[in-house]
C-alpha positions as CSV (number, residue, x, y, z in Angstrom):
1,M,-18.7,-108.8,-46.5
2,S,-20.2,-111.5,-43.9
3,K,-20.6,-111.5,-40.5
4,N,-18.5,-114.9,-40.0
5,M,-15.7,-113.5,-41.9
6,T,-12.1,-112.9,-39.8
7,L,-10.7,-108.9,-39.3
8,G,-8.3,-110.1,-41.8
9,E,-10.6,-111.1,-44.4
10,H,-12.3,-108.1,-44.1
11,V,-9.6,-106.2,-45.0
12,S,-9.0,-108.3,-47.8
13,E,-12.3,-108.1,-49.0
14,L,-12.1,-104.2,-48.5
15,K,-8.6,-104.2,-50.6
16,R,-10.2,-106.0,-53.6
17,R,-13.6,-103.6,-54.0
18,V,-11.2,-100.6,-53.6
19,M,-8.6,-101.8,-56.1
20,R,-11.9,-102.3,-58.6
21,I,-13.1,-98.9,-57.7
22,L,-9.5,-97.4,-58.8
23,I,-9.6,-99.6,-62.1
24,V,-12.7,-97.8,-62.9
25,V,-11.8,-94.3,-62.0
26,L,-8.3,-94.3,-63.5
27,G,-9.7,-96.4,-66.4
28,I,-12.4,-93.5,-67.7
29,T,-9.3,-90.6,-66.2
30,T,-7.1,-92.2,-69.0
31,F,-9.6,-92.5,-71.6
32,V,-11.0,-88.5,-70.9
33,F,-7.2,-87.4,-70.8
34,F,-5.7,-89.3,-73.8
35,F,-8.9,-89.1,-75.9
36,S,-10.6,-87.4,-78.2
37,L,-14.3,-87.2,-79.6
38,Q,-14.2,-87.2,-83.7
39,R,-17.5,-87.2,-86.4
40,I,-16.6,-89.8,-88.6
41,Q,-18.3,-89.9,-91.7
42,I,-19.9,-93.6,-92.4
43,N,-21.8,-92.6,-95.6
44,E,-23.3,-89.3,-96.9
45,T,-26.0,-88.8,-94.4
46,Q,-24.7,-89.9,-91.0
47,K,-21.6,-89.3,-88.7
48,I,-20.6,-91.2,-85.8
49,L,-18.7,-90.0,-82.9
50,L,-15.3,-91.9,-82.6
51,P,-12.7,-92.1,-79.8
52,I,-9.6,-91.1,-81.4
53,P,-6.1,-91.2,-79.6
54,N,-5.0,-87.3,-79.2
55,P,-3.6,-86.0,-75.9
56,F,-3.6,-82.7,-77.1
57,N,-7.1,-82.3,-77.9
58,N,-8.4,-84.3,-75.6
59,I,-12.4,-84.9,-74.2
60,A,-10.8,-82.7,-70.8
61,S,-10.1,-79.6,-73.0
62,L,-13.3,-80.0,-75.1
63,V,-14.9,-80.1,-71.5
64,I,-12.7,-76.9,-71.0
65,H,-13.9,-75.1,-73.8
66,K,-17.9,-75.9,-73.0
67,V,-17.2,-74.5,-69.1
68,V,-15.3,-71.3,-70.9
69,D,-18.5,-70.6,-72.8
70,D,-21.4,-71.6,-70.6
71,V,-19.8,-69.6,-67.3
72,A,-17.4,-67.1,-68.5
73,P,-18.1,-63.6,-69.8
74,E,-17.1,-62.4,-72.9
75,F,-14.8,-59.9,-71.5
76,V,-13.1,-62.8,-69.2
77,Q,-9.5,-63.7,-71.2
78,L,-8.6,-67.5,-70.1
79,I,-4.6,-67.2,-69.6
80,V,-2.3,-69.5,-68.5
81,T,0.8,-67.9,-66.5
82,A,2.7,-71.0,-65.9
83,P,3.8,-74.3,-68.3
84,G,2.2,-76.7,-66.4
85,Q,-1.3,-75.1,-66.1
86,A,-2.9,-76.1,-68.9
87,I,-2.3,-80.1,-68.9
88,L,-3.0,-80.1,-64.6
89,S,-6.4,-78.5,-65.4
90,E,-6.7,-80.9,-67.7
91,L,-5.9,-83.7,-65.4
92,L,-8.0,-82.5,-62.8
93,I,-11.1,-82.7,-65.5
94,A,-10.2,-86.2,-66.4
95,V,-9.8,-87.3,-63.0
96,F,-13.3,-85.4,-61.9
97,C,-14.9,-87.2,-64.8
98,G,-13.6,-90.8,-63.5
99,L,-15.4,-89.9,-60.5
100,I,-18.6,-89.0,-61.5
101,F,-18.7,-91.3,-64.2
102,G,-17.3,-93.7,-61.9
103,M,-19.9,-93.2,-59.0
104,P,-22.3,-96.6,-59.6
105,V,-19.3,-98.5,-59.2
106,I,-18.3,-96.9,-56.5
107,A,-21.6,-97.0,-54.6
108,Y,-22.2,-100.7,-56.0
109,E,-18.9,-102.0,-54.7
110,L,-19.4,-99.8,-51.1
111,G,-22.6,-101.1,-51.1
112,S,-21.7,-104.6,-51.4
113,F,-19.2,-104.5,-48.9
114,V,-21.3,-103.3,-46.2
115,S,-24.8,-104.8,-47.1
116,P,-24.0,-108.3,-45.8
117,G,-24.1,-107.0,-41.9
118,L,-27.0,-105.0,-42.4
119,Y,-30.4,-106.1,-41.5
120,A,-32.9,-106.8,-44.4
121,N,-35.2,-103.2,-44.0
122,E,-32.0,-101.6,-43.2
123,R,-30.4,-102.8,-46.9
124,S,-34.3,-102.2,-48.4
125,T,-33.8,-98.3,-47.4
126,I,-30.3,-98.3,-48.2
127,I,-31.5,-99.6,-51.9
128,K,-34.3,-96.7,-52.2
129,L,-32.3,-93.7,-50.9
130,I,-29.8,-94.4,-54.6
131,T,-32.2,-92.7,-56.5
132,P,-32.9,-89.9,-54.5
133,I,-29.0,-89.2,-53.6
134,T,-28.1,-89.5,-57.4
135,L,-30.8,-87.2,-58.6
136,L,-30.5,-85.1,-56.0
137,F,-26.7,-84.6,-56.9
138,I,-27.5,-84.2,-60.2
139,A,-30.2,-81.4,-59.7
140,G,-27.5,-79.8,-57.4
141,C,-25.1,-79.9,-60.3
142,T,-27.4,-78.6,-62.7
143,F,-28.6,-76.2,-60.9
144,S,-25.3,-74.9,-60.1
145,Y,-23.9,-75.1,-63.5
146,Y,-26.9,-73.2,-65.5
147,L,-27.6,-70.4,-62.5
148,V,-25.5,-70.4,-59.7
149,I,-21.8,-70.5,-61.8
150,P,-22.4,-68.0,-64.2
151,F,-24.2,-65.5,-62.0
152,A,-21.1,-65.6,-60.0
153,V,-18.7,-65.3,-62.1
154,N,-20.3,-62.7,-64.0
155,F,-21.1,-60.6,-60.7
156,L,-17.7,-60.9,-59.3
157,Y,-16.0,-59.5,-62.5
158,T,-18.2,-56.7,-63.5
159,Y,-16.7,-55.3,-60.6
160,A,-13.3,-55.4,-62.5
161,Q,-15.0,-54.2,-65.9
162,E,-16.4,-51.1,-63.8
163,L,-13.1,-50.2,-62.9
164,G,-11.6,-50.4,-66.2
165,A,-9.4,-53.3,-65.3
166,L,-8.4,-55.6,-67.6
167,A,-10.0,-59.0,-66.5
168,F,-8.1,-62.3,-66.6
169,I,-8.6,-65.5,-65.6
170,T,-6.6,-68.6,-65.6
171,V,-7.7,-72.0,-66.4
172,P,-6.9,-73.6,-63.2
173,E,-8.9,-71.0,-61.4
174,L,-11.6,-71.4,-63.4
175,I,-11.9,-75.0,-63.2
176,S,-11.2,-75.3,-59.5
177,F,-13.9,-72.2,-59.2
178,V,-16.4,-74.5,-61.2
179,I,-15.8,-78.1,-59.4
180,M,-16.1,-76.8,-56.3
181,F,-19.6,-75.3,-56.9
182,L,-20.6,-78.5,-58.6
183,M,-19.5,-80.6,-55.6
184,G,-20.3,-78.1,-53.1
185,F,-24.2,-77.9,-54.5
186,G,-24.1,-81.6,-55.3
187,L,-23.8,-82.5,-51.8
188,S,-25.7,-80.0,-50.2
189,F,-29.1,-80.7,-52.3
190,Q,-28.3,-84.2,-50.4
191,L,-30.0,-82.0,-46.9
192,P,-33.3,-84.0,-47.1
193,V,-31.7,-87.2,-47.7
194,I,-29.4,-86.7,-44.2
195,M,-32.3,-85.5,-42.6
196,W,-34.8,-88.6,-43.4
197,L,-32.3,-91.0,-42.9
198,L,-31.4,-89.6,-39.2
199,T,-34.8,-89.9,-38.4
200,F,-35.5,-93.4,-39.7
201,L,-32.5,-94.6,-37.6
202,E,-34.3,-92.9,-34.6
203,L,-30.9,-90.8,-33.8
204,V,-32.7,-87.5,-33.5
205,K,-36.7,-87.1,-33.6
206,P,-39.1,-85.7,-36.1
207,S,-39.6,-82.4,-34.0
208,F,-35.6,-82.2,-33.6
209,W,-35.4,-80.4,-37.1
210,K,-38.5,-77.5,-36.2
211,E,-37.0,-76.9,-32.8
212,N,-33.1,-76.6,-34.2
213,L,-34.2,-74.3,-37.1
214,R,-32.4,-71.6,-35.8
215,I,-29.0,-73.4,-35.3
216,A,-29.8,-75.0,-38.9
217,I,-29.7,-71.9,-40.3
218,V,-26.4,-70.7,-38.5
219,V,-25.0,-73.9,-39.6
220,I,-26.3,-74.0,-43.3
221,V,-24.7,-70.4,-43.7
222,I,-21.5,-71.3,-42.3
223,F,-21.4,-74.2,-44.7
224,G,-22.4,-71.8,-47.3
225,A,-19.3,-70.1,-46.4
226,I,-16.7,-73.0,-46.2
227,I,-17.6,-74.3,-49.6
228,T,-17.5,-71.3,-51.8
229,P,-14.5,-70.4,-53.4
230,D,-14.0,-67.2,-52.9
231,G,-14.5,-64.6,-50.1
232,S,-17.3,-62.1,-51.7
233,G,-19.9,-63.4,-48.9
234,I,-22.4,-63.0,-51.9
235,T,-21.8,-66.6,-53.9
236,M,-22.2,-68.0,-49.6
237,W,-25.7,-66.8,-49.9
238,L,-26.6,-68.6,-53.2
239,V,-25.5,-71.8,-51.3
240,A,-27.3,-71.1,-48.1
241,F,-30.8,-69.8,-49.7
242,P,-31.2,-73.4,-51.9
243,M,-30.2,-75.3,-48.8
244,L,-32.6,-73.4,-46.1
245,G,-35.3,-74.9,-49.0
246,L,-34.5,-77.8,-49.1
247,Y,-34.1,-78.0,-45.1
248,I,-38.1,-77.4,-45.0
249,V,-38.8,-79.8,-47.6
250,G,-37.1,-82.3,-45.7
251,F,-38.9,-81.1,-42.5
252,L,-42.2,-81.4,-44.7
253,Y,-41.4,-84.7,-46.0
254,I,-40.2,-86.2,-42.5
255,Q,-43.4,-84.4,-40.8
256,R,-45.4,-86.2,-43.7
257,T,-43.8,-90.1,-43.4
258,V,-44.2,-89.7,-39.3
259,K,-48.1,-89.1,-40.1
260,S,-48.5,-91.8,-42.5
261,K,-46.6,-94.4,-40.1
262,K,-48.7,-93.4,-37.4
263,N,-51.9,-93.6,-39.2
264,N,-50.6,-97.0,-40.9
265,K,-50.5,-98.4,-36.8
266,N,-53.4,-97.3,-35.6
267,N,-55.6,-99.0,-38.4
268,I,-53.3,-102.0,-37.8
269,N,-53.9,-101.7,-33.8
270,E,-57.4,-101.4,-34.9
271,K,-57.7,-104.8,-37.1
272,K,-56.3,-106.3,-34.1
273,V,-58.6,-105.1,-31.6
274,K,-61.6,-106.1,-33.8
């Protein structure tokens, strides 16, 4: 995007970039949905994984098997209650994989679209934020998948076990539950970046985060209640507590950054006086 382009040219440029994003996301989605990974023997000691067309035992179904093994308690049975539930669940997994693995292209295309309209220091700041945003998203998903989701599923289904009830979960319910948690934690772990960016752009003062801590706690708890896919109230706190920790980390980092910036300015002023 260029500052000298007309509105129509901006719209055309945006359409082209969105189309590239769609092609990549749909390409990955199609691959995950229609292909399977099979080990092929190439010699007596080595095997390699090769994609083989197989829409029934596809990569999405392998992902679902992995999710069931990792997060579902042994006493919970996976079921389908309608003809289309299995295929729709695999399609949901395929689309999710398309979005996740297509994220570098999405970030590149959107960044390339807006970067010409930014100042040099703003472009530099956005580029520097890509790494922490990516790492925090991965950290949030990892924390959620290996710690929070298994605990939440086991905790909630233990009540059914104690009642002597048969414990079942449909494929769409399990996949939706897992994806909601992954996305929720991946986004919630961006809190320190959002705090720093708002402070960097001088939309808020560094002291704002300390002065509004009580309000932040309320907002975080509400956010946790919104993104958790059950109404127990327990999983809400599994989101809220890590976010409160991230809020404190973000505040401390902002304070450190501001202090460092002040020291640099003072050193520059002292050199000018000399």
